[in-house]
N, C-alpha and C positions, 0 to 999 in steps of 0.2 A: 630641547629635551632629549635626554639619553635613554636608550632602550634597555629593558631587562634582557631581552633576547633578540637576536637577529638571525633569521633563516635566509641562507644564501643558496641560490641554485641557478644553473644554466637554463632551467626550464621552469620559470615562475609564471603560472597562468592565473591572472587576476580575475578573469571573468568579464573583463571590459574590452578585450580584444579577441581576435580570432586565432591567435597563436601565442605561445609562451615567449618570455624574454629572459635574457641573462640578467638577473637582478636579485633584489632582496626584499624582505618584509621585516620591518622593525616593530617589536611588540613591547609595550609597557603595561604592566598590570593586566587588565582584561581586554585592552584595545590595541589595534594596529595604529602606530603613530607615524609610520612612513613607509612608502613603497617606491622603488625606482630602480634605475640601472645600478649595477655593481659599483660604478665609479662614485656614486653619491652615498654609499653606505657609511663612510667614516664620520659623517656629520651626526650620526645617531649612536656612534660607538663611544662608550665611556669606560672607565676602569673596571666597572663591575659587570659589563655587558657580556653575556654568553653569545658567542657566534657559532652557529651551526652551519657549516658548509656541507650541503647534502649532495654535492656533485651534480649529476644530470638527472637526479630523481625529480619527477614532476611534482610541483607544489601547487595545490589548488585550494579554493575555498572548501570548507566542510560540506559534505553531501547533506542535502536537505530532502529527506524522503517525504514527498507530498501526499502519500496515501499508504498507510499501513494500519494494522490493528495491533496495537502495542501489547496489551495484556494477553490477548488471544495468542499472539506470537510467542509470548513468554511461556504460555501453557504448552504450545506445540513443542517448544524446546525442552520443557521440564518434565514431560510425561512420555508415554509410549508413542514412538514415531513409526507411522505405518506407510510412509510414502512408497516404499519399495515392495509392499505386499503384492504379489503377482496374481493371486487368486483369492477368492473368498476363504477357502480352506487355509491357505498359507497365511493369510492375514490374521485369521482367528488363532492360529498357532502362535503367531508373534505376540498377540495380546496375552495368550495363556502363559507364554514364557516370561513376559513382563510381570504379570500378576504373581507368578511364583517367586520372582525376585523382590517384590514389594508387598509382602503379606500384610503390612500394617496400614496400607492405604484403604480406606473404607470404600471408595469408588475407584474402579479401574478405568482410567481415562486414557484415551488414545486419539491421535490426530493424523490426518494426511492421507488416508486411504481414498481411492476413487474407483468405483466399479467400472467406469468407462475404459479403464486400462486392463480390465480382466477379460479373459476369453468369454465371448458371448455377451458381455456387458450386462449381466443379470444382477438385479438388485439383491443385496445380501439380506438375510433374515436372522432372527434371534436364535434359530435352531443350531446354526453352526457355532455360535458363541456358547450356547447352553451345553454343547457337547464337551467343552473344555472348562468352562467357568459357570457352573450351574447355580451357585449360591451367592456370589458377590455381584453387586450391580456393575454393569459395564456400559459405558457411554463413549462412543467413538464418533467424533466429528470428521466429515470428509474434508478433502483438501481445500474446498471452496467455502467451508463452514456453512453451507446452505443445506446440508443434510446430516442426519445423525443415524447411527446404527446401534441398537440396544439389544441386550439380552433380556430374557424373561424376568430375571430378578430386578433389573432396572425399570422395566415397564411397571412392575408391581410396586416398587418403591416410589415411583413418580405418579402413580395413580392413573396410568394410561391404559384404557380398556376399550372395548368395542363401542361404548357410548360416549367416549370423550369427544367433545366438539372440536371440529377442525377450524382453526382461525382463518381469516381471510388470506388467500394466496398461500395457504399451507395445506399439507396432506399427511394423514396418518395412513400408511399403507396397510391394507387388510388382506387376509387370505380368503379362500373360497367360503369359509365359514363365518366371515365377518370379524375375525379376531386380528388384532394388530400383529404385523409380521416382525416388528422391531425396526422398521425403517420410517424415519420422519423426514419430511421434505419442506424446504423453505421456512415459512413463519411458524410451522409446527415445532421447529427446533426450540422454540421458546420454552417448551415443557421440560427441557433438560437443564435449564439454568441452575436449578437447585444443586446439581452435581458439581457445580463450579464454585462452591462456597469453601473458602480456605481459611485456615487460621493464620495468624500473623507470621509465624515461622515459615510457612510454605509461601506466603505472599512475598516475604522478603527474599526468599531464595529465588523465586521466579523473577522478581524485579531486578535483583542484582545480576542475575545471569543475562537478562535482556539488555541491561545497560552495557555490560562488558561486550556483548555481541555487537551492539550498535557501534561502539567505539572501535572495535577491531575492524570494522568495515568503513571507518571514516565518516560515520553518520553523526552529525552534531545537532541536527534538528529534525523533527518529524511532525507530520500531521496524523494524529491518532483518531482514526475513523471509528470511534467507539460503537455507534449503533450498527448492528447487523440485523438481518430480517427477523423481526420479532423479539430481539433480545439485545442486551448491552453487556459488554465485558470491559472491565477497567474502571478505576475509581480515582478521579482527580484529587480527592481528599487524601487518598493513600499516596499518590504521586507527590503531594505537597509535603508529606512527612519526609520523603527522601530529599526534597529541596531544602527543607529546614535543617536537615542534618548535613547539608553540603554534599550529598551523594548523587544528586541529579546531574549526571554528566551528559545528558542529551536534552535539548530543549524540546518540550512537548507542547504542541498546539492541539488541543482536543476539541471534538465536536459533540454536540448534544443532538438528540433526535428531534426532527421536525414533526411535531404531532399536534400542534395547536396550543400546547401549554407554554406560552411565552413567558409566564411568570417564573417558571423554573429556569428557563434559559436566561432571563434577566439576572437571576441570582448568580448563576454561573459567571455571567459577564462582570458582575460587580465584585465577585469574590476571587476570581482567578485572572489576574492581569499582570503577573510578575514577569521578570526578564526571562525566566526559564520555564514557567508554566502559565499558559494562557488559554482562555476560552477563545475558540476560533470561529464558531458559527454552528450552523444546523445542517443535518444530513437526513436525507430520506431516499428510499428506493422507488424508482419508477417501474423497472422491470427486473427480470432475472438475468439469465445468461443464454445466449444462443446454443451453447453446447447441450443444454438440457431442454431446449425448445421453449424456454421461458423468457428469452429475450424478445422484445416487441419489434417486429419487422414491418416495413412498409408493404412488402409483398410476401406471400406465403413461403415457408421453408421449402427448399428445393427437394428435400427428401420426405417432406410431409406437406403436400400441396393444399391440405385443408386447414393448416395451422399457421397462425401468424404470431402467437404469443399475445401478451397484453400487458396493461399496467395494473399495479396492485390496487390502487384506490380509484374512485371515480374522479374524472377531471375536475369537477367542481370542488372536491375536497382539497386537491392539490392547489387549485387556484386560490382558494381562501387562505390556506396555510401560508402560501408563499407571499401573497399580497399583504397579509397582516405582518408577517415576519420582516418583509422588506420595508414596510412602513416604519417599523421599530428599529431599523438600521442594522438588522442581522444579515450576515452573508449566508448563502445557502449553497449546498453542494448536493447534486442529484446524481444517483447511480443510474446510468443509462447505457446499456450495452448495445441494444439493437438500434437500427437507423430510425425506426419510428419513435422509439423512446427518446433518442437524442433530439428529434424534432419537437416532441412534446415538451421536453425540458426547455429548449430555446423559446418555444411559444409561451411557456409559463413565465419565464423571465421577461419576455417582451411585454406580456400583459401587466406584470408588476410595474415595469418602467412606465408604461402608458398611464397606469392608474396613479402611481405615487410620484412620478417624475423621475428623470434620470439622475443617477448618482454614481459615485465610485464604489459599487457594491462588490465587485470581483466575485460574483456568483460563478459557480463552477459546474461543469458536466464531468462526471467520473467515468472512466474506462473507454467509452467511444470505440467499441470493438468493431463496429461497422457504422459508416456514416454516408449519407447521400451527398454527392458533390453540390447539390443545390443548397446545402446548409453550411458549406465551408465559410462563406463570407459572413454569415450571421454571427459567428464568434467574435470577429473584430467589430462588427457593427453594434453589437449589444455589450461589448466589453466582457464577454464570458470567457473564463479560463478553461482550456481543454486539459484535463488531468488524465494522463495516459501512463500506463504501466507496460513498457515495451516487452518485458519478459513474458507477458501473457501470450504473445504471438507465437511463442516457440512450440515445437512439437518434436517427437522423436525424429520424424523425417516428413518430407512432402507426402509420401505415400500414406501416412497415417493421420494427416491433418484433418480433423473432423469438420472444420469450417468449409472445406471444399464440398463436403456432402450437404451440410446445413444450408449453405448460401448459394452454391453454384458458382461457376466461373466469373460471371459478370459482377456479382456483388462482392465476391472475394477480392476483387481488385481494390476495394475501398475498405479493407480491414486494417485497423490500426493506422489510419492515414496521416501519419506524423508529418511527412514531407509535404503533403497537400495542404494541411492546416497551416504549416509554417509558411508556405508560399502565399497563402491568403492572409498573412499577418495576424494569425490567431496567437494569443498568449498561451504557451504550452508549458506545463510543469510535469516533471516525471516523478514517479514513485514506484513501489514494488507491489503493493497489496499484500505484503508479508502478513501472515505466513502462507498465504495462498500460493505464492512462489517465494523463492529464496530472497533473503534480505540483501545479498551482495549487490551493490550498485554496478559492479563490473558486468554482470549479466545483462542488465538493462542497457548499458552503454553499447555492449557488443551487438545486441539485437537491433538497436536503433541505427547503428552504423552499417551493419552487414545485412540485416533481415534474413539471417540464415538460421537453420534448425540444428539440432544436436549432431546430426551426421554431416553437416556442412552443405546440405542441399537447401534450396535449389541453387544451381550455379548462377551467380549474380544476385541472389537474394529473392525472398518472397516479396513480390510487388516492388522491384528495385526502385521504381519511381518514388517510393516513400522513404528511401534512405536519407539520412541527414549527416552532416559532417561531425567529426569528433568534437570540435569546438562547440557546436550548437548542442550536442548531446550533453556535454559537461555543463553548459549554461542552463539547460532545462532541468538539470539535477542540482543546481546550486542557486544561481541568481534568480531564476524564474520562480521556484517555490518560495523564496524569501519575499518576492513581490506578491505571490499568491496569499501569503499570510500577513500582508501589510507590514512587512519588516525589511523592506528594501533599503531603508536608511541605516539599518544596523547590521544586516546579515547579507550573505549571498555572494559577495565579492571580497577580494583582498585589497583594501584601500584605507587610507588614513581616516580615522574616526569611527571605523566599524569594529565590531567584536572580533577578537582574535580567535576565530574558529577556522583552523587551517589544517590541511591534511597533506602529508607527503606520501606519494606512492613509491613503489620500489623500482620504478622505471619511468621513462618518458614515453607516454602513450603516443605522442606525436611522431615518434621516430621508430616505432615497431610495427610489425604486421598486425592487422586487426585481430587475428587469432590470438595474439599475445595478450590482448585485453583480458581474456578469460583466465590467464595465468598470473595476472597482476595482483599483488597484495598491497595492503596498506602498511607503510613503514612507520608512520607516526600520525597520531591524531591529537590535535590541540583544540581545546574548547575553553573559551574565556581566558586564554593565555596560559593555561595549564595543560601539561601532557597527561592525557587520559588513556593513551595506548601507545606502546612501542617505545623506541629510543632507550 
């Protein structure tokens, strides 16, 4: 069989070895039909075959982001971006400037601010926004999407007042008079969902922009973690419209919320199982994040000795939800940042296995920002995937890393324990958690390989024992997520019979200093045998 296209490189990384080879990948239609050393290429070359010799550029399988929030990320990109707001006042001015440039938008939407980066780390209030935008409703999600900052007009439009009930694990911040300050926390953010209702024109703009961004970073597959605390953003029916038009250039594996309504989840499973758009399982939150003291810890916070955090629902609720979902063959993914939450998640999966019997469930724990060494072996024993986002470990520098304050020296040793989990034979899959951090996979690769922060500290890396090799980092970003989504027979490596999802980087990462990973760009992205970015 002759190929339509052949990609040739001195650095072809198939994902099945620990280093690249001098070789080729032959593509026909949507599949790879041959891979091997350069000397075997001619057997696949016909009169109409295009041969692309990319020199020493690294050729890899398409990146597979195992944890992001697709449409939330599209919104982050499509509206006011506040990541670099340095104070409450400066951020409010950024919102006002955006509002002035977009007078036709009914809601002024912004994303990415975080008060923990501001002097004093004081929670923002509606008053600073009212000063600049008194009449149009303003809703601003913070960078973790776990909090929202509103002006008075938005509170009034959404019907949030002093007597509005707080949902479980949520908080409506009040002033000394009992009036809402404009700050919503955790599941209380569900009250702002009305502001995220868009017409088709806006949705198409956001979706198109997100697809282009993903392709530009070499991302050919994702896991869309639709549910967030208290609300859901993203619509698989809308995604299908793009698929039907041939415009879905990223494979989307989406999740539904684990809440006991398995009939809804069964409908998703029955309706969405195509090559490019698949229902992937159920997700729920166990805890919050240690940064805001909502991560559930085995021992109290170092800087708040009377606080350990906690889980959102009662243990019996989780136990029943997971037991029932597991019995129906659903895979489950649990957000667990604190070491106690990780243990609870493993216990819940173990309970389901004991009750329903063992199966290839590929249940997953998400984030694992801190983990007890006593639980490392349990991932392998239970067949649970460790879904980690290496870029979360970054900070401006060691001097400002909040987890040293939250956890203390001893527990900080086991933050983002990628190397330890790998040594204990856990299945590990990488993602970004975009838009909480940047979508660029190069950032995650760099963190996993160096464990360094923005200023290059610490020397040798943050907990250098947890570093992994570049080859393993690439595998955790390609082959492992394909396994995590039950697609290892189609995706994740460059080999005959698999989908031609292939990325060419602008340099060979195996031959450059680790710091150059941050400077690396995608030269070309191929998905289903078609060029969707570059060349």
